C-alpha positions, 0 to 999 in steps of 0.5 A, a space after each residue: 334065256 337073258 336070265 339064264 346068260 345073266 346067271 351063268 355070267 355072274 357064275 362064271 366071273 365069281 369063280 374066276 374071282 375066288 380062283 385069283 383070291 389065294 391067301 399066301 401061306 408057308 406050310 411047315 414040317 418039322 421032322 425029328 430024326 434024334 432023341 426026344 426034343 422038349 419045349 419045341 419053338 418055332 418063330 417067325 415074324 411077328 408070332 410063334 408055334 411049338 409043341 411040349 415035345 417032338 418024339 423020335 422018327 415024329 413031324 409036326 406040321 404047322 401052317 402059317 401067313 408072313 404078316 412082315 419080313 424077318 429070320 426063322 428061328 428054331 429053339 428045343 431042349 435035348 432029352 439032358 436039358 440042354 438049349 438048343 437054338 437054329 437060325 433058319 432062312 429070312 422070309 418076307 411078307 407074301 412069301 408062300 410055299 413049302 419048308 422041311 425043318 429038319 432035327 438029326 440024330 446029334 441034334 443038327 438043324 437043317 432047313 429046306 425052304 421051296 419058298 416063292 413070292 408072287 409081288 
């Protein structure tokens, strides 16, 4: 009986500990509502990610962990070869949540962050 209680307690403690240990990530969705965007690059503090192209109506999903504080930015090349750069919000170490980045039909970029910081 004592051994069963000990095992149950250890399992409960492990589950509680795992539930409390969660890394902070930001889930990014880039949506292109304009013509195909080429050489798409998303920069965040300490790293970047991207795609060779993002067609009309396409979405690109990526998840990253914020390793420092700084601004976000998106760069891409339009169909005519013109480079575009859009500055986004600033993020801080520990930020988590979601971020929608929308490229509209005219190439304008809007940022819709839904971020929290549990510090």
